[in-house]
C-alpha positions as CSV (number, residue, x, y, z in Angstrom):
1,X,-28.7,11.9,33.6
2,X,-26.8,8.3,33.6
3,X,-26.8,6.5,30.1
4,X,-25.7,2.9,30.6
5,X,-23.5,2.7,27.7
6,X,-22.8,-0.9,28.0
7,X,-26.1,-1.9,27.4
8,X,-27.4,-0.9,24.1
9,X,-31.1,-1.5,23.0
10,X,-30.3,-4.0,20.7
11,X,-30.7,-7.7,20.3
12,X,-27.1,-8.5,20.1
13,X,-24.7,-7.7,22.6
14,X,-20.9,-6.0,21.7
15,X,-17.9,-8.1,22.8
16,X,-15.9,-5.1,24.5
17,X,-12.6,-7.2,24.0
18,X,-13.1,-7.6,20.5
19,X,-14.4,-4.0,20.2
20,X,-11.6,-2.5,22.1
21,X,-8.9,-4.6,20.0
22,X,-10.6,-3.7,16.5
23,X,-10.3,-0.4,17.4
24,X,-6.8,-0.4,18.5
25,X,-5.8,-2.5,15.2
26,X,-7.5,0.1,12.9
27,X,-5.6,2.7,14.7
28,X,-2.4,1.2,14.2
29,X,-3.0,0.5,10.6
30,X,-4.2,4.7,10.6
31,X,-0.9,5.2,11.9
32,X,1.0,3.3,9.3
33,X,-0.3,5.9,7.0
34,X,-0.2,9.1,9.2
35,X,2.7,9.8,10.1
36,X,4.5,6.7,8.8
37,X,4.3,6.7,4.9
38,X,4.0,10.5,5.1
39,X,7.4,10.8,7.2
40,X,8.9,8.3,4.9
41,X,7.7,9.9,1.9
42,X,9.0,13.7,2.9
43,X,12.1,12.2,4.0
44,X,13.1,9.9,0.9
45,X,12.2,12.8,-1.2
46,X,14.7,15.9,-2.3
47,X,14.1,18.8,0.1
48,X,12.2,20.6,-2.9
49,X,9.5,17.8,-2.5
50,X,8.9,17.3,0.6
51,X,6.0,19.4,0.8
52,X,4.1,17.9,-2.1
53,X,5.0,14.1,-1.3
54,X,3.8,14.4,2.4
55,X,1.0,16.3,0.9
56,X,-0.2,13.8,-1.6
57,X,-0.4,11.1,1.4
58,X,-2.6,13.2,3.6
59,X,-5.2,14.4,0.7
60,X,-5.3,10.8,0.0
61,X,-6.1,9.5,3.6
62,X,-8.9,12.4,3.3
63,X,-10.5,11.9,0.5
64,X,-11.0,8.3,0.6
65,X,-12.5,8.7,4.2
66,X,-15.4,10.6,2.4
67,X,-15.9,8.5,-0.6
68,X,-15.7,5.4,1.8
69,X,-18.1,6.8,4.2
70,X,-20.6,7.9,1.4
71,X,-20.9,4.6,-0.9
72,X,-17.9,2.7,-1.3
73,X,-17.4,0.7,2.2
74,X,-21.1,-0.9,0.9
75,X,-19.7,-1.5,-2.6
76,X,-16.7,-3.5,-0.6
77,X,-18.5,-5.4,2.1
78,X,-22.3,-4.9,1.5
79,X,-25.3,-6.8,-0.3
80,X,-23.9,-8.0,-3.5
81,X,-24.7,-6.0,-6.7
82,X,-22.7,-8.1,-9.4
83,X,-20.1,-10.6,-8.6
84,X,-17.3,-8.1,-8.3
85,X,-18.9,-5.5,-6.6
86,X,-21.8,-4.5,-3.8
87,X,-24.4,-2.1,-3.7
88,X,-23.3,1.5,-3.2
89,X,-24.9,3.1,-0.3
90,X,-24.0,5.6,2.5
91,X,-22.7,4.3,6.2
92,X,-23.8,7.5,8.0
93,X,-27.4,7.0,9.5
94,X,-27.2,6.5,13.2
95,X,-29.0,3.2,13.1
96,X,-26.8,1.6,10.9
97,X,-23.5,3.1,12.7
98,X,-25.2,1.5,16.0
99,X,-26.0,-1.8,14.2
100,X,-24.3,-5.2,14.3
101,X,-21.7,-5.3,12.1
102,X,-22.0,-8.1,9.1
103,X,-20.5,-8.7,5.9
104,X,-24.2,-10.2,4.1
105,X,-22.3,-11.9,0.7
106,X,-20.4,-13.8,3.1
107,X,-23.0,-14.6,5.7
108,X,-20.9,-13.5,8.4
109,X,-21.2,-11.2,11.5
110,X,-18.9,-9.7,14.1
111,X,-19.2,-8.7,17.6
112,X,-18.9,-5.4,17.5
113,X,-21.0,-2.6,15.8
114,X,-20.6,-1.6,12.2
115,X,-18.7,1.5,12.4
116,X,-15.9,-0.3,13.9
117,X,-15.5,-2.4,10.6
118,X,-16.0,0.8,8.4
119,X,-13.2,2.0,10.0
120,X,-11.0,-0.6,10.1
121,X,-11.8,-1.4,6.6
122,X,-11.4,2.6,5.6
123,X,-7.4,2.5,7.1
124,X,-6.6,-0.4,4.4
125,X,-8.4,1.6,1.5
126,X,-6.5,4.9,2.5
127,X,-3.0,3.2,2.8
128,X,-3.6,1.3,-0.7
129,X,-3.9,4.9,-2.3
130,X,-1.3,5.9,-0.5
131,X,1.2,3.6,-1.6
132,X,0.0,4.3,-4.7
133,X,1.3,7.9,-4.4
134,X,4.9,6.8,-3.4
135,X,5.2,5.5,-7.5
136,X,4.2,9.1,-8.6
137,X,6.1,11.6,-6.3
138,X,7.9,14.6,-7.8
139,X,6.1,14.8,-11.0
140,X,2.0,14.4,-10.6
141,X,0.3,17.5,-10.6
142,X,-2.0,17.9,-7.5
143,X,-5.1,18.5,-9.5
144,X,-4.7,15.1,-11.3
145,X,-4.0,13.5,-7.9
146,X,-7.1,14.9,-6.6
147,X,-9.6,13.2,-8.9
148,X,-7.6,10.5,-9.2
149,X,-8.0,9.3,-5.5
150,X,-11.9,9.2,-5.7
151,X,-12.1,7.1,-9.0
152,X,-9.5,4.8,-8.0
153,X,-11.3,4.0,-4.6
154,X,-14.8,3.7,-6.3
155,X,-13.8,2.1,-9.4
156,X,-11.0,-0.3,-8.5
157,X,-10.4,-1.0,-5.0
158,X,-13.7,-1.8,-4.2
159,X,-13.9,-4.5,-6.9
160,X,-10.6,-6.1,-5.2
161,X,-11.8,-6.0,-1.8
162,X,-15.4,-7.3,-2.6
163,X,-14.1,-10.0,-5.1
164,X,-11.6,-11.5,-2.2
165,X,-13.4,-10.1,1.1
166,X,-16.6,-9.1,0.8
167,X,-18.0,-12.5,-0.9
168,X,-17.4,-12.0,-4.5
169,X,-16.1,-14.8,-7.1
170,X,-12.5,-14.8,-5.9
171,X,-13.6,-15.6,-2.4
172,X,-15.9,-18.4,-3.9
173,X,-13.4,-19.4,-5.8
174,X,-11.0,-20.0,-2.5
175,X,-8.4,-17.3,-3.0
176,X,-6.5,-16.8,0.4
177,X,-5.5,-13.1,1.3
178,X,-5.4,-12.9,5.1
179,X,-5.2,-9.3,5.2
180,X,-4.4,-7.5,1.9
181,X,-1.6,-8.8,0.0
182,X,-3.6,-9.1,-3.1
183,X,-6.0,-6.4,-2.1
184,X,-3.9,-3.7,-1.2
185,X,-0.3,-4.6,-2.3
186,X,-0.8,-6.3,-5.5
187,X,-3.2,-3.9,-6.3
188,X,-1.3,-0.6,-5.1
189,X,2.0,-2.0,-7.0
190,X,0.5,-2.3,-10.1
191,X,-1.4,0.7,-10.2
192,X,1.7,3.0,-9.1
193,X,3.6,1.2,-11.9
194,X,0.9,1.7,-14.8
195,X,0.4,5.1,-13.2
196,X,3.9,6.0,-13.4
197,X,4.5,5.2,-16.8
198,X,1.6,7.0,-18.0
199,X,2.2,10.4,-16.3
200,X,5.9,10.4,-17.3
201,X,9.3,10.2,-15.2
202,X,10.8,13.1,-12.9
203,X,12.8,15.8,-14.0
204,X,16.2,14.2,-15.1
205,X,18.3,16.2,-12.2
206,X,15.9,14.7,-9.8
207,X,16.7,11.2,-11.0
208,X,20.1,11.9,-11.4
209,X,20.5,12.9,-7.8
210,X,17.8,11.6,-5.6
211,X,19.2,11.4,-2.4
212,X,16.9,11.6,0.6
213,X,16.2,14.7,2.0
214,X,15.9,13.5,6.2
215,X,16.7,9.7,6.9
216,X,15.8,10.0,10.2
217,X,12.4,10.9,8.6
218,X,12.6,7.6,6.8
219,X,13.7,5.2,9.7
220,X,10.9,6.9,12.2
221,X,8.3,6.3,9.6
222,X,9.6,2.6,8.9
223,X,9.7,1.8,12.5
224,X,6.2,3.2,12.9
225,X,5.1,1.2,9.8
226,X,6.3,-1.9,11.0
227,X,5.0,-1.5,14.3
228,X,1.9,-0.7,12.8
229,X,1.4,-4.0,11.2
230,X,0.2,-5.6,14.6
231,X,-3.1,-4.2,14.0
232,X,-2.6,-4.5,10.1
233,X,-2.6,-8.6,10.1
234,X,-3.5,-8.6,13.9
235,X,-7.0,-7.0,13.1
236,X,-7.6,-9.6,10.5
237,X,-9.5,-12.2,12.6
238,X,-12.2,-9.4,13.1
239,X,-11.7,-10.8,17.1
240,X,-9.1,-11.2,19.7
241,X,-8.7,-14.9,19.4
242,X,-5.7,-17.3,18.7
243,X,-5.4,-16.6,15.1
244,X,-4.7,-13.1,15.6
245,X,-1.6,-13.7,17.9
246,X,-0.7,-15.8,15.3
247,X,-1.0,-13.4,12.7
248,X,1.2,-11.0,15.1
249,X,3.8,-13.2,15.7
250,X,4.0,-14.6,11.9
251,X,4.3,-11.3,10.9
252,X,7.4,-9.7,12.9
253,X,9.2,-13.4,12.2
254,X,8.9,-12.6,8.3
255,X,10.0,-8.8,8.5
256,X,12.8,-9.6,10.8
257,X,14.1,-12.4,8.9
258,X,14.0,-10.1,5.7
259,X,15.8,-7.5,6.9
260,X,18.6,-9.8,8.0
261,X,17.9,-11.5,4.3
262,X,18.6,-8.1,2.7
263,X,21.3,-7.4,4.4
264,X,23.3,-10.5,3.6
265,X,22.9,-9.7,0.3
266,X,23.9,-6.4,0.7
267,X,27.0,-7.3,2.1
268,X,27.6,-10.1,-0.4
269,X,26.9,-7.7,-3.1
270,X,28.3,-4.2,-1.8
271,X,30.5,-4.9,1.3
272,X,28.4,-3.1,3.7
273,X,24.7,-3.0,4.7
274,X,23.1,-0.1,4.1
275,X,19.7,1.6,6.2
276,X,17.7,1.9,3.1
277,X,18.1,-1.7,2.0
278,X,16.8,-2.2,5.7
279,X,13.6,-0.2,5.3
280,X,12.9,-1.8,1.9
281,X,13.4,-5.1,3.4
282,X,11.0,-4.4,6.5
283,X,8.5,-3.5,3.7
284,X,8.8,-6.6,1.8
285,X,8.7,-8.9,4.7
286,X,5.6,-7.0,5.9
287,X,4.2,-7.5,2.5
288,X,4.9,-11.0,1.8
289,X,3.6,-12.4,5.1
290,X,0.2,-10.5,4.6
291,X,-1.4,-13.4,2.6
292,X,-0.9,-15.8,5.0
293,X,-0.1,-14.4,8.4
294,X,-2.7,-16.5,10.1
295,X,-2.5,-19.7,8.1
296,X,0.9,-20.5,7.8
297,X,3.1,-22.2,10.5
298,X,6.0,-20.0,11.9
299,X,8.7,-21.9,10.2
300,X,7.2,-20.8,7.1
301,X,7.4,-17.4,8.0
302,X,10.8,-17.7,8.4
303,X,11.1,-19.2,4.7
304,X,9.1,-16.5,3.4
305,X,11.0,-14.0,5.2
306,X,14.2,-15.2,3.3
307,X,12.3,-15.1,0.4
308,X,11.3,-11.5,1.0
309,X,14.7,-10.2,1.6
310,X,15.9,-11.9,-1.5
311,X,13.9,-11.9,-4.5
312,X,12.9,-8.4,-3.9
313,X,16.6,-7.5,-3.9
314,X,17.6,-9.2,-6.9
315,X,14.9,-7.3,-9.1
316,X,15.5,-3.9,-7.3
317,X,19.2,-4.0,-7.4
318,X,20.3,-6.2,-10.6
319,X,17.1,-6.8,-12.8
320,X,15.9,-3.0,-12.4
321,X,18.6,-1.9,-14.3
322,X,17.8,-3.7,-17.5
323,X,14.3,-3.3,-19.5
324,X,11.6,-2.9,-19.0
325,X,11.7,-2.3,-15.7
326,X,14.1,0.9,-16.0
327,X,11.9,2.3,-18.8
328,X,9.5,3.6,-15.9
329,X,10.3,5.8,-13.4
330,X,8.6,4.1,-10.3
331,X,9.7,6.6,-7.7
332,X,10.1,4.6,-4.8
333,X,10.0,1.2,-6.3
334,X,6.5,0.0,-5.5
335,X,6.8,-2.7,-8.1
336,X,9.5,-4.3,-6.5
337,X,8.1,-4.0,-2.8
338,X,4.3,-4.4,-3.3
339,X,3.8,-5.8,-6.5
340,X,6.4,-8.5,-6.7
341,X,6.3,-8.8,-2.7
342,X,2.7,-9.3,-2.7
343,X,2.7,-12.1,-5.6
344,X,5.7,-13.9,-3.9
345,X,3.4,-14.1,-0.4
346,X,0.3,-15.2,-2.6
347,X,2.1,-18.0,-4.0
348,X,4.0,-19.0,-0.1
349,X,0.5,-18.9,1.3
350,X,-0.5,-21.6,-1.6
351,X,2.4,-23.8,-0.4
352,X,2.3,-23.4,3.5
353,X,-1.2,-22.5,4.3
354,X,-2.3,-25.3,6.9
355,X,-5.6,-26.3,7.4
356,X,-6.0,-25.6,11.2
357,X,-4.5,-22.2,10.5
358,X,-7.5,-21.8,7.9
359,X,-10.1,-23.3,10.1
360,X,-9.4,-21.0,13.2
361,X,-9.5,-18.1,11.0
362,X,-13.2,-19.6,10.0
363,X,-12.7,-20.4,6.3
364,X,-14.6,-23.7,5.1
365,X,-13.9,-23.0,1.4
366,X,-10.2,-23.7,1.4
367,X,-8.2,-26.8,2.8
368,X,-4.9,-25.3,3.3
369,X,-2.2,-25.4,0.9
370,X,0.3,-27.4,-1.0
371,X,1.8,-29.0,2.4
372,X,-1.9,-30.2,3.3
373,X,-1.8,-32.0,-0.2
374,X,-3.8,-29.5,-1.9
375,X,-1.8,-28.4,-5.0
376,X,-4.8,-26.8,-6.4
377,X,-4.5,-23.9,-3.7
378,X,-1.4,-22.6,-6.0
379,X,-3.5,-22.3,-9.0
380,X,-6.3,-20.6,-7.1
381,X,-3.9,-18.3,-6.1
382,X,-2.6,-17.2,-9.5
383,X,-5.8,-16.7,-10.6
384,X,-6.3,-14.2,-7.6
385,X,-3.5,-12.2,-8.4
386,X,-3.8,-12.1,-12.2
387,X,-7.3,-10.5,-11.8
388,X,-6.1,-8.0,-9.5
389,X,-3.3,-7.2,-11.7
390,X,-5.5,-6.7,-14.9
391,X,-8.3,-5.1,-13.0
392,X,-6.1,-2.4,-11.9
393,X,-3.7,-2.1,-14.7
394,X,-7.1,-1.6,-17.4
395,X,-8.8,0.7,-14.7
396,X,-5.5,2.7,-14.0
397,X,-5.5,3.4,-17.3
398,X,-8.8,4.6,-18.1
399,X,-8.7,6.7,-15.0
400,X,-5.9,8.6,-15.9
401,X,-7.0,9.1,-19.8
402,X,-10.3,10.1,-18.4
403,X,-8.6,12.8,-16.2
404,X,-6.2,14.3,-19.0
405,X,-8.8,13.8,-22.2
406,X,-12.3,14.6,-20.5
407,X,-11.2,16.6,-17.5
408,X,-8.6,18.2,-19.6
409,X,-6.5,18.4,-16.4
410,X,-2.7,17.8,-17.4
411,X,-1.0,14.6,-15.3
412,X,2.7,15.6,-14.9
413,X,3.9,19.4,-13.8
414,X,5.2,22.1,-16.0
415,X,9.3,21.8,-16.5
416,X,9.3,25.4,-14.4
417,X,7.6,23.7,-11.6
418,X,9.6,20.4,-11.6
419,X,12.9,22.1,-11.5
420,X,11.8,24.7,-8.4
421,X,9.5,22.0,-6.3
422,X,7.3,22.6,-3.7
423,X,7.5,26.6,-4.1
424,X,6.2,26.7,-7.3
425,X,3.6,23.6,-6.7
426,X,2.6,25.0,-3.5
427,X,4.0,28.3,-2.4
428,X,5.7,26.5,0.8
429,X,9.0,24.8,1.7
430,X,9.7,22.3,3.9
431,X,13.4,23.8,4.3
432,X,13.5,27.1,4.7
433,X,16.7,29.3,3.2
434,X,17.3,33.1,2.8
435,X,16.6,33.2,-0.9
436,X,15.2,35.6,-3.6
437,X,11.5,35.8,-4.3
438,X,11.1,33.4,-7.3
439,X,11.6,35.2,-10.8
440,X,11.7,34.2,-14.3
441,X,15.6,34.8,-13.8
442,X,15.6,32.5,-10.9
443,X,13.8,29.9,-13.0
444,X,16.8,30.2,-15.8
445,X,19.6,30.3,-13.3
446,X,18.1,26.8,-11.7
447,X,17.7,25.2,-15.1
448,X,20.9,26.4,-15.9
449,X,22.4,24.6,-12.6
450,X,20.2,21.4,-13.1
451,X,21.6,21.0,-16.7
452,X,25.3,20.8,-15.1
453,X,24.2,18.9,-12.5
454,X,23.1,16.1,-15.1
455,X,26.4,16.1,-16.8
456,X,28.4,16.1,-13.4
457,X,26.5,13.7,-11.1
458,X,28.5,10.3,-10.6
459,X,25.6,7.4,-11.0
460,X,24.7,6.0,-7.7
461,X,26.2,2.9,-7.3
462,X,23.1,1.2,-4.8
463,X,19.9,2.0,-5.6
464,X,17.5,3.5,-3.0
465,X,13.8,3.2,-3.3
466,X,14.2,5.2,-6.5
467,X,14.7,3.6,-9.9
468,X,18.3,3.5,-11.2
469,X,19.4,6.4,-13.2
470,X,18.0,5.3,-16.7
471,X,16.1,7.8,-19.1
472,X,13.0,6.4,-20.1
473,X,11.6,6.2,-23.2
């Protein structure tokens, strides 16, 4: 029995090129989370937290997908329910999965079926919660994280996605966010910072000595993340057209220039470049270019790369040592690499977006940025990131309060668990050594050693992803 899979019984025709590219782009984005960020987290963490750090990312990916197909996709890209949210409904019936992809509130449709869009956009939702995890490594209880993920996707991510991409009020206003500078990075940077403040800091010994357990993992994971951005921004046009290729090239221009800019700052201030700085610069460059990847010309991507490598370098290496930033234990510094970088990218888009770029993307509500004489776009971009910051700050706080007060689930691990790490949290260890069975006496000995480390460990002159060694209030 033969089946003609190239000609489904529908009133529309699948573009095989667009379908293939969109599935490929989505898989690039999935690889950024797994194994990309999972490897980065495991490598950046102390050896005693490698399992927990990676596991938070894996769980975030899995839990997001279930919520996404049950109702969250339709809340983000379905028929409008309220100006900031779509009607929740599943996308699991065969009829819907084979139907043409459409975003009803924007009155647009794609040349592939709905399943492809659901998959592509799921990868964005998943990487958002995994980025949030980076701010909470080394102390959040796994049960509280397990509750937080579906609530965050349901109440926070869906609102940002619908408001800017799904036909909500910010899209009507004209906010430009090509592929998630606001929806993903400003959102995750804000949520991670607020959550880090509410959960509380890591154990003092973990903050005093936070050397990465496996730099090779970090480097490999970061390279996967950077190359994966080919699909992250390249799939934003929903078609394999000229605008998609512009977005890809601008992405590479920006992150590579950001690396050079950060290295220059490192050499100027510390006298030598560092690989962790280069990894941070890769991330900030990728984040900065994302809001305007297909809207700005190549020369503007160079300018944005210089800003991406310079401004976050200053806030992380210099300003991060002072209040209020030093009071919050944002483990991997998401407030610098995602929140700040996302704002820089959004405002830069408001300046450098061209009329040709916006039109080639298919937008009619925006007339380019300030270089086209449209200075109002800067104000519109500011409204966009302020709404995302406010919504994420409020709802992240409410979700965590709900978990702690209503669900009665502690947000922070016990002191003994914080001292021991993965063995206490999961009964597993990433790096096995011939150690005696865990007993109360062992915990006492670890505690005694840890306290001695706090008083003897020298302060680190160059901050890595971690915040400088300042005890939070």
